[in-house]
C-alpha positions in Angstrom: 94.3 104.4 81.3 97.3 106.3 82.9 99.3 108.7 80.9 101.7 107.2 78.4 105.4 107.3 79.3 106.2 109.2 76.1 103.9 112.0 77.3 106.6 112.8 79.8 108.8 114.2 77.0 106.5 117.0 76.2 105.2 117.4 79.8 106.4 120.4 81.8 108.0 118.7 84.8 107.9 120.3 88.2 111.1 122.2 89.1 110.6 121.5 92.8 113.6 119.9 94.3 113.2 116.2 95.0 112.6 115.4 98.6 115.0 112.5 98.3 117.9 114.8 97.4 117.9 116.0 101.0 119.5 112.6 101.6 121.1 111.3 98.3 122.1 114.7 96.9 124.1 115.8 99.9 127.9 116.4 99.8 130.5 115.5 102.4 130.1 112.9 105.1 126.3 112.9 105.2 125.9 112.2 101.5 128.7 109.6 101.6 126.9 107.7 104.4 123.4 107.9 102.8 124.7 106.6 99.5 127.5 104.2 100.5 125.4 101.9 102.6 122.7 101.7 99.9 125.3 100.8 97.3 126.0 97.5 99.2 122.8 96.3 97.5 124.4 96.6 94.1 122.8 100.0 93.2 124.7 102.0 90.6 125.7 105.6 91.3 123.4 107.2 88.7 120.3 105.9 90.7 121.1 108.5 93.3 121.4 111.4 90.8 118.0 113.0 91.0 115.8 110.1 90.0 112.4 110.1 91.8 112.7 107.7 94.7 109.5 105.6 95.0 108.8 103.7 98.2 106.8 100.5 97.8 105.0 100.1 101.1 104.5 96.3 101.3 102.0 94.7 103.8 103.2 91.2 102.8 103.2 88.6 105.6 102.6 84.9 105.8 100.5 85.8 108.8 98.3 87.8 106.5 97.1 85.2 104.0 95.2 87.7 101.9 98.5 89.6 101.3 100.8 86.5 100.9 101.3 87.1 97.2 102.5 90.7 97.6 106.2 90.0 97.1 105.3 89.0 93.5 103.1 92.0 93.1 105.8 94.4 94.4 108.1 93.1 91.6 105.5 94.2 89.0 105.4 97.7 90.6 109.2 97.9 90.5 109.2 97.2 86.8 106.9 100.1 86.2 108.9 102.4 88.3 112.1 101.5 86.5 110.5 101.9 83.1 109.4 105.4 84.0 112.8 106.4 85.2 112.3 106.1 88.9 114.3 104.4 91.7 112.1 101.9 93.5 112.8 100.9 97.2 110.5 98.4 98.9 109.9 98.6 102.6 107.8 96.7 105.1 105.3 97.9 107.6 103.3 96.1 110.2 100.7 93.8 108.6 97.3 92.9 110.0 95.9 89.5 109.1 92.2 89.6 109.8 91.8 85.9 110.2 94.6 85.2 112.7 95.4 88.3 114.8 94.0 88.5 118.3 92.1 90.0 119.9 91.1 91.9 116.8 93.0 93.5 113.8 91.1 96.7 114.4 93.0 97.2 117.7 96.2 97.6 115.7 94.9 99.6 112.7 96.0 102.9 114.3 99.4 101.4 115.3 99.9 100.2 111.7 99.0 103.7 110.4 101.6 105.2 112.7 104.2 102.7 111.4 103.3 103.7 107.8 103.3 107.4 108.5 106.7 107.4 110.3 108.3 105.0 107.7 107.3 107.3 104.9 108.3 110.6 106.6 111.6 109.3 108.0 113.0 107.9 104.7 114.2 109.5 101.4 111.0 109.0 99.4 109.4 111.3 96.8 106.3 109.1 96.2 104.7 106.0 97.6 102.9 102.9 96.3 100.7 101.3 98.9 100.3 97.5 98.5 97.3 96.5 100.6 94.5 94.0 100.6 93.3 92.5 103.9 90.7 94.5 105.7 92.7 96.9 107.9 95.8 97.1 105.8 94.1 99.4 103.3 92.7 102.1 105.7 95.8 101.9 107.9 98.3 102.6 105.1 96.0 105.3 103.6 95.7 106.9 107.0 99.4 107.0 107.5 100.2 108.2 104.0 97.5 110.9 104.3 99.2 112.4 107.3 102.5 112.8 105.3 100.8 113.9 102.1 103.3 112.8 99.4 102.3 111.6 95.9 100.7 108.3 96.6 98.9 105.5 94.6 97.2 102.4 95.9 97.5 98.9 94.5 95.1 96.4 96.0 95.9 92.7 96.2 92.6 91.6 94.6 89.9 89.1 95.6 90.5 85.3 95.5 88.7 83.3 92.9 85.2 82.2 93.6 85.0 79.1 95.8 83.6 75.8 94.4 81.8 73.5 96.8 79.8 70.4 95.7 78.9 72.0 92.4 78.0 75.4 93.9 79.8 78.8 94.0 80.7 79.8 97.5 82.5 82.5 99.4 83.2 83.9 102.9 79.5 84.7 103.5 78.8 81.0 103.4 80.9 80.5 106.5 78.1 82.0 108.6 75.6 79.6 107.0 77.9 76.6 107.4 78.6 77.5 111.0 74.9 77.5 111.9 74.4 74.2 110.1 77.3 72.7 111.9 75.8 73.9 115.2 72.6 72.2 114.3 74.4 69.0 113.2 73.2 69.1 109.6 76.8 69.4 108.5 79.4 67.1 110.1 82.7 68.3 111.4 84.4 66.4 108.6 82.3 68.1 105.9 82.8 71.5 107.6 86.6 70.9 107.4 86.3 69.8 103.7 84.6 73.1 102.9 87.6 75.1 104.0 89.7 74.1 101.0 86.8 74.6 98.7 86.3 78.2 99.7 89.8 79.6 99.8 91.3 78.1 96.7 93.5 80.9 95.4 95.6 83.8 96.6 93.7 87.0 97.4 91.2 88.4 99.9 87.6 87.4 100.4 85.7 86.7 97.2 82.5 88.6 98.3 81.8 92.3 98.9 83.2 92.0 102.4 85.4 94.6 104.0 88.5 93.9 102.0 86.7 94.3 98.6 84.8 97.3 100.1 88.2 98.9 100.9 89.5 98.2 97.4 86.4 99.9 96.0 86.8 102.7 98.5 90.3 103.6 97.2 89.1 103.5 93.6 86.1 105.6 94.5 88.3 108.1 96.2 90.5 108.3 93.1 93.6 106.8 94.8 94.0 103.9 92.4 93.9 103.3 88.7 90.5 102.4 87.2 89.5 98.7 87.6 91.8 98.2 90.6 89.0 97.1 92.9 87.8 93.9 91.3 90.6 92.3 89.3 91.1 88.8 90.9 94.4 88.3 92.6 95.1 85.3 90.4 94.4 87.1 87.2 97.5 88.3 85.2 95.8 91.6 84.8 96.4 92.3 88.5 100.1 92.3 87.7 99.6 94.6 84.7 97.8 97.1 86.9 100.6 97.0 89.4 103.2 97.7 86.7 101.1 100.6 85.3 100.8 102.0 88.8 104.6 101.9 89.1 104.9 103.9 86.0 102.2 106.3 87.1 103.6 107.1 90.5 106.8 108.5 88.8 104.6 110.7 86.7 102.7 111.9 89.8 106.0 112.8 91.5 107.0 114.8 88.4 103.6 116.5 88.4 103.6 117.0 92.2 100.2 115.5 92.6 99.8 114.9 96.4 97.1 113.1 98.3 95.6 116.4 99.5 94.7 117.2 95.9 92.8 114.0 95.5 91.3 113.4 98.9 88.9 116.4 98.8 85.3 116.6 100.2 84.1 115.7 96.7 86.1 112.4 96.8 84.7 111.4 100.2 81.2 112.1 99.0 81.7 110.0 95.9 83.0 107.2 98.0 79.9 107.2 100.2 77.6 107.1 97.3 79.5 104.4 95.5 79.7 102.3 98.7 75.9 102.4 98.8 75.6 101.4 95.2 77.7 98.3 95.7 76.3 97.2 99.0 79.6 97.7 100.7 80.6 96.8 104.3 79.5 98.8 107.3 83.2 98.9 108.3 83.6 101.4 105.5 82.1 104.0 107.8 84.6 103.9 110.6 87.6 103.7 108.1 86.4 106.6 105.9 85.8 108.8 108.9 89.4 108.1 110.1 90.9 108.9 106.7 88.9 112.1 106.5 90.2 113.1 110.0 93.8 112.7 108.8 93.1 114.9 105.8 91.2 117.5 107.9 88.2 117.1 105.6 84.9 117.7 107.6 82.9 114.4 107.5 80.2 113.3 109.9 78.2 110.1 110.5 75.1 111.8 109.3 76.7 112.3 105.9 76.6 108.5 105.3 72.9 108.5 105.6 72.2 111.8 103.9 74.4 110.9 100.8 74.0 107.2 100.6 70.7 105.9 102.0 68.7 106.8 98.9 71.3 105.5 96.4 70.0 102.4 94.6 71.8 99.0 94.9 73.4 98.3 91.6 75.7 95.4 92.4 74.2 92.0 93.0 77.0 90.7 95.2 77.2 88.7 98.4 76.3 89.2 101.2 73.6 91.6 100.0 73.1 89.7 96.7 74.1 86.6 94.8 77.4 86.9 92.9 81.1 87.3 93.7 83.9 89.8 93.1 85.3 87.7 90.3 81.9 88.0 88.5 81.8 91.7 89.3 85.1 92.2 87.4 84.0 90.2 84.4 80.7 92.3 84.3 82.7 95.5 84.1 83.6 96.3 87.7 83.4 99.6 89.5 83.8 101.8 86.5 80.3 100.6 85.3 78.8 101.6 88.6 80.5 105.0 88.4 79.1 105.5 84.9 75.6 104.4 86.0 75.4 106.9 88.9 76.7 109.6 86.5 75.7 113.1 87.6 74.8 112.0 91.1 78.5 111.8 91.7 81.1 114.6 91.5 82.3 113.5 88.1 85.0 116.2 88.1 86.9 114.8 91.1 90.6 114.3 90.4 92.1 110.8 90.4 95.7 109.6 90.5 96.0 109.2 86.7 95.4 113.0 86.3 91.9 112.6 84.9 88.6 113.0 86.6 86.6 110.0 87.8 84.0 110.8 85.2 86.5 110.8 82.4 87.9 107.5 83.6 84.6 105.7 83.3 82.8 107.3 80.4 83.5 104.3 78.1 82.8 101.7 80.7 80.5 98.9 79.5 78.3 96.5 81.5 78.6 92.9 80.2 76.1 91.3 82.6 73.1 93.1 84.0 72.3 90.3 86.4 75.4 91.4 88.2 75.5 95.2 87.7 72.0 96.8 87.2 71.1 100.0 85.5 70.2 103.1 87.4 66.6 102.9 86.0 66.2 99.3 87.1 68.2 98.7 90.3 68.2 95.6 92.4 67.0 97.7 95.3 65.7 101.3 95.2 67.5 102.5 98.4 70.5 100.8 100.0 73.5 102.3 101.6 73.9 102.6 105.4 71.2 104.0 107.7 72.3 106.0 110.7 69.9 105.9 113.7 69.8 108.0 116.9 68.1 107.8 120.2 68.8 107.5 123.9 70.4 104.1 123.2 72.9 105.7 120.7 73.1 109.5 121.3 76.0 109.9 118.9 74.6 107.4 116.5 74.5 103.7 115.4 74.4 102.2 111.9 72.7 99.4 110.1 73.0 98.0 106.6 69.3 97.6 105.4 70.3 95.7 102.2 71.6 92.8 104.4 68.8 93.0 107.0 65.2 91.5 107.2 62.6 94.0 106.0 60.0 92.9 108.6 62.4 93.8 111.5 63.1 97.4 110.4 60.3 98.5 112.7 60.2 96.3 115.8 59.6 96.4 119.5 61.1 93.7 121.8 62.6 92.7 125.1 66.3 93.0 125.6 68.3 89.8 126.0 71.5 91.1 127.4 75.1 89.8 127.2 77.5 91.8 129.4 80.6 91.0 127.3 81.8 88.6 124.7 82.6 85.9 127.3 79.1 86.1 128.7 77.7 85.8 125.2 79.8 82.7 124.4 78.8 81.1 127.8 75.1 81.5 127.2 74.2 81.5 123.5 74.2 77.7 123.0 72.8 77.0 126.5 69.5 75.1 126.0 68.2 76.7 129.2 68.6 80.2 127.8 65.1 81.7 127.8 64.7 83.5 124.5 61.8 84.5 122.3 61.9 85.3 118.6 60.8 88.8 119.2 63.7 89.5 121.7 66.5 91.9 120.8 70.0 90.6 121.5 72.2 93.2 123.2 76.0 92.8 123.4 77.9 95.3 125.6 81.5 96.1 126.0 82.8 95.3 122.5 83.4 98.9 121.4 86.8 100.6 120.8 87.7 100.9 124.5 85.6 98.1 126.0 87.0 95.1 124.2 89.5 96.8 123.4 89.5 97.3 119.6 85.9 97.0 118.5 85.8 93.4 117.1 83.6 92.0 114.4 81.2 90.2 116.8 78.1 92.4 116.3 76.4 89.8 114.1 75.7 87.5 117.1 74.4 84.0 116.3 70.7 83.3 117.0 70.3 81.4 120.3 70.4 77.7 119.5 67.0 77.1 121.1 65.5 79.5 118.5 67.7 78.2 115.6 66.1 74.8 116.2 62.7 76.3 115.7 63.7 77.8 112.3 64.5 81.4 113.4 67.3 82.8 111.2 67.3 86.5 112.1 66.7 88.7 115.1 67.4 92.3 115.9 70.9 92.6 117.3 72.5 95.7 118.9 76.1 96.2 120.0 78.9 98.8 120.2 81.1 96.5 118.1 81.4 95.9 114.3 80.5 93.0 112.1 82.4 91.3 109.2 81.6 92.8 105.8 80.8 89.2 104.7 78.1 88.9 107.3 74.4 89.7 107.2 71.3 90.2 109.4 69.3 92.9 111.2 72.3 94.2 113.1 72.8 97.6 114.7 76.5 98.4 115.1 78.9 101.0 116.2 76.6 102.2 119.0 78.1 105.5 120.3 79.0 106.3 123.0 80.0 102.8 123.7 79.2 100.9 126.9 82.8 101.3 128.3 82.6 105.0 127.8 79.4 105.4 129.8 76.9 105.1 127.0 73.4 104.0 127.8 74.0 100.7 126.1 75.9 99.7 129.2 72.8 100.3 131.3 70.4 98.0 129.5 69.0 95.1 131.6 67.3 91.9 130.6 63.6 92.5 129.9 64.0 96.2 129.0 61.8 97.2 126.1 63.7 98.5 123.0 62.0 100.2 120.1 63.5 100.0 116.6 62.3 102.3 113.8 64.8 102.4 110.9 62.5 104.5 108.6 62.3 107.1 111.4 66.0 106.6 112.1 65.5 105.9 115.8 66.7 103.4 118.3 65.4 103.9 121.8 65.5 102.2 125.2 62.0 102.6 126.8 63.3 103.3 130.3 62.7 106.6 132.1 65.5 109.1 132.6 65.1 108.7 136.4 65.7 104.9 136.1 68.7 105.5 133.8 70.1 108.0 136.3 69.8 105.4 139.1 71.5 102.8 137.1 74.3 105.1 136.0 75.1 106.0 139.6 75.8 102.3 140.2 77.6 101.6 136.9 81.4 101.0 136.8 83.5 100.2 133.8 85.1 96.8 133.5 88.7 96.5 134.4 90.3 94.9 131.3 93.7 94.4 133.0 95.8 96.3 130.4 98.4 98.5 132.0 101.3 98.8 129.6 102.3 99.5 126.0 100.3 100.3 122.9 97.0 98.8 124.2 97.0 101.0 127.3 97.6 104.0 125.1 94.9 102.9 122.7 92.3 102.6 125.5 93.2 106.0 126.9 93.4 107.9 123.6 91.0 106.3 121.1 88.1 108.3 119.8 84.6 106.9 119.7 83.4 105.1 116.6 81.3 108.0 115.2 84.6 109.9 115.0 86.5 107.1 113.2 88.0 105.3 116.3 91.4 106.9 115.5 93.8 108.0 118.2 92.8 111.6 118.9 96.4 112.9 118.6 96.8 111.4 115.1 94.2 113.6 113.5 95.4 116.1 110.9 98.4 116.2 108.5 101.8 116.3 110.0 103.6 116.7 106.7 106.7 115.3 105.1 109.4 117.5 106.5 112.1 116.0 108.7 113.4 118.9 110.9 116.6 117.3 112.2 119.5 115.5 110.7 121.3 112.6 112.5 124.8 112.9 111.0 
């Protein structure tokens, strides 16, 4: 639990001048302007007299359904800030709704991070509470806040309640199954439509261990939230309690001058990698954690995810890797139980936002259901995590999530069935005349950071309809894109360098032999260097037709996925200082 408010009485407070006083503490015309226009909201004068000013960064939007309850959550944070003697000010930033935004929310993650960074730096804030939930809203706000490096705490929105469909528990992972059944005609369009209301029946983000829940677990693993933040359902009153306690705690963090750089250390990043493996977290975790590390100037490489995580046991029995849902995970004890189970494998002394170490926070955690959270001695799977493969098809790496894949396909040789881009894929995948064999390897090009642009979640390609009708449910699939954290299958993702950047993936042709060997961490195209050189001389990147604005800048300046797909010029901390005054 966070420190009690009464502890502040005996606590030695930092004598550092409050950052906000560079605005509200000024005399003369400047101070008059800064305070007077704020007072039109009915704010009393004493609010400006040295109280810690806490910015509540709200990613609420009706276009982001996962975050649509955040106005209410912000009020709980405000209560806590006021109770602790702070001055709360809520502000909006760009919000990214995974289910609606086109062409992909990932295209705008870096733009949202810029909005967050500049909003924090430009305003009179001493500390920040980040309200985030839907997939990209968490990494984007953390990336932006990390670049400024003020005291910061994260409050996630929480998962929705488990769906109920025809007497069964369901969640987002079932969408992929229903879709295939609808394609086959075993579920009617009417029944498919009926299932929509059964799955998404409360506020909150996806009910499974998809990317949103993975991101909530990531911030708790990094020490950026109070314990239990990751799993409390959005509809549970305890989510509001945690928000209120977080409001109290951010005031204490400002008084103690605990900034993000004190929490986001190499130890914290290593803990996050190991815990993500133990919960069967989304592959999207990789590209987001790399981006956050780049902002904090913490050395982190793709190989670290394999080295640190691939031998960690799977302790959480959660969809899509397992059976249960985030709601069940919370009732079973949540992430603190997993932290306690891994114990000394983690850096237990890593600092968290409540001023205690992650080990101290979880020493009394109790598991209430071992069908949902296993013990270290009897895990659901001995080795999970994310495997990183290399070869001439992915010289800078590609990733796969073994816990969501078919074991028999981990070592496989097959012929490439190539789709040049997402439009080519959609045009062919359901064509009854498409020649496809079960042993084929589906290859999707030009869906990487530059090539789409934005690296969409299309890597978990559907099995060709002709094979689906024969009972084939999984095939090896390779792309430079991503896949939803709610998806599953033998899918190689984040191939780097991508097709559009001249990677060998862009040179693959139908019928080429590809060798997959996950235990050996290799992914190779069995084509001679001479032939690849001949093809490369004829290769030209696709003209996507973007010639203005943010998207043109993104295509020009985005890093490859093995570096986090951030804009290269955003790496590193820029700090909180504003060097020029406007008045």
